[in-house]
N, C-alpha and C positions, 0 to 999 in steps of 0.2 A: 124390509130390507134396507140398510142404508147403501147408497149409491156411492162409489168412490171415484174420484177423478185422476185416476191411476192409468197410464198407458202400459200395456203389456205386450210383449214381445214373444213370449215363449210359454209352453204348457206349465212349466213351474211357477212362473209368474201369475197365470191365470189362477193357478190353484191358490196361491197365497194371497191374492186379491180376494178371492171368494171367500177364503177364510176370515179376512178383515172385515169384510161386508156383514158377515154373519155374527162377529163377535166384538166388533169395535163399538165402543161408546159414542154419544153425541159429540162429546168434547174431543174424542180421538179422530172422528171424522171430519170435524171443523177444521183441526190442525192438518189433516192430510189434504182437505178440498182447499183451503184458503191459506194455510202457512201459518207461521208464528213470528209476532215481532220481537226482536231482539236488538240490543245494543251492542256495536262492534265498532271499534276504533272511534270511539265518540259520535257514531252515526247510529239512527234507527234503520234497520234493515228488516226485510222479510224473509223469513228461513221457510224454503219450502223443498219437500223431500219427494223422490221418486225412486222407481225400482233400480235404476243404475246406482245410486247412493247405497240402496239397502244390499245390493249385490256386493259392492265392495267391503261393506260393514261384516256381512255375512263371512265372507272370506277370511277376513282377520278373525273372527270368532272360531272357525273352524280350525285354523291353524293351531290354536291351543288344545285342540283334541286329537291333534295327530299322535298315533303312538306307532313305532316301527314303520314309519312312512305312509300309514293307513289311518284314514278318519271315517268312523262310521256315526253318521249323523241322524237321529231320529227325526222323522218329519214333524212331529209335536216340538222339538227343539227348535227346529227352523220356523216354526210359526210362532214360539215365544221371541225368537229374535227379531221377527218383524213388528209384534206389538211394541217391544222395547225401542226400536229404531224410530219408528214414526212417532212414539209418545214422548220421550225423552227430549227435553228442550235444549240440553247441552250438545247433543249430536247435531251438526250442521249438514245441511243438505246443499243445495244452491242458493245462494243469497242473492236477492235483489234490492235495489234502491227504490225510494218513494216514489220515483217516476216509472218504475217498471223495468228499467233497464239492468242488466246484470252487474252485481259489484265486483268489482276488481280491486283485490288488494293492493294497496301502495305499498312498494319495497323501498324502504328508505336506504339509500346508499351512502355510506360514509365518504366524506369529501377527503379526498387524498391529494396534496399539493403535487403538482409536476415535479418529476425528478430532471433536474438539469444534468444533461451530461456533458462531461468536459472530455473532449478529445485531444489526446495527446499524440501528438505526431513524431513519429520515430525518425531518428536520424539518419539520413543515410549513410551507409557504410563507408563510402570514399570520404564523407565528412568527418566520420570519426577517425579514419586514419589519417586524415590531414592534421586533426588536432593532436594526436599521438604522435607525429613526425614533428609539429611545432613544439611540442613539449619535449621531445627529445633532442631537437635542435638548441632550445634553450638551455637545458642542462649541459649541453656539450659547450656552448659558448660561455656559460658560467665556469665550468672547470677550466676551459682555456683562459679566461680572465684570471681566475685563482693562480693557474700555472704561470701566467705571465707576470703576474705580479710577485710571485715567490721568485722567479728567475731575477727581476729587477731588484729585489731584496738583498738576494745573493750578490749580485753585481755591486751592490752599494756595501754592503757588508763585508765583502772580501778584503779591502784593504784597511779597513777601520772597524773598530769597535761601534757598537750602538750608540754608547756615550758621545764617541768622536763625532759620528755621523750627525747626531742632534745638534753638537755645538757647530758643526759646519753649517746645517740647516740654518740655526739662527743666524750665522754670521754672514754667509754669501746668499745672494739671490741664486735663481736656476742657472744663468749662464756661466756664473763665475762658479758655482758648486761643480758643474761638469767640467770646467777647466782646471779646477782644482784637484778633482778624482783623477783625470787623465795626467797630470802632472805626478800625483802619487803614485799611480800606477807606473808609470814610467820609472820613478826612482826605486819602486820595488824591484822592477826587473833588474834594473843596474847594480842594486845591492845582492841580487842574488848572482848575478855573474862575477861580481867581486868574489862573493864567498865560494862560488863553485872554482874560481881560479885559484885563490891562495889560501882555502882552508880545507883541510881533510874532514868532512862531516860527521865520520864516525868517532874520530878522537878530538876533533876541534884544534889540531895543531896547524899552525902556519907553514904551508909547503914551500914557499919563495924564500931565497936566499937574500933577495933584493929588499933594500931598506924601505920600510913602510912607516909613513909619516904618523906622529900621534894622534892626528884627527881621523885617520882611517882606522887606525886601532880601536879608537874609542867608539866609532860606528860600528864596527864588527863586534865588539866586544857587548855592546848594547843588543844587538841583534841576535846575538848567542846567549842572553841572559847572563852576562859576566862569567861564562864558561870558557872564555877564548885564552889559549896557551900560546905564548909566543916563543918560538925559539931562536935564537940570534947566535 
């Protein structure tokens, strides 16, 4: 009877070992006792099998026989699994290097470049408020500038037409222009006083019975667009 170098820990393992010793060929006995050489990961390794590996294999085989949560396995079937497990070279047990050390499969990890995190600093609320205040103040300042500019334009356009203003700007420098505008404003007030004193603004008739010289009549008539009616 062939002796196999298999360690057993249970009565079931002893029964399977006894079956193998009585039925294994010399070739199978040599595989069990000495292992088989295989090529894996471009290396020559020694593949040796034991009962720990066989029990895991037998469990996987038994799962395929489960029906309604129950598996009834005949002992002859288990013996057949044992023969197949130890004889089939494609089934791996424990692998060893040529120097006798256990082979550990090298797991290649894919290189992933480090991810650079960019920290975005949130602005404090008071800083945001200051920005909004500054923006609001800037808008108010622009509105005030526009309003002041509009007022200045009105002051200039009040006594003169735009064409007359352009002519004055070309003719006088700034101090002279201010003086000219001041005189025109004064003249306009004087003309209004004359009109209110001597003319009925609704009818255009002269109210005074005093003599009015021709020059004054000409001025009044021009101011009233030639609508002056003189009653003497």
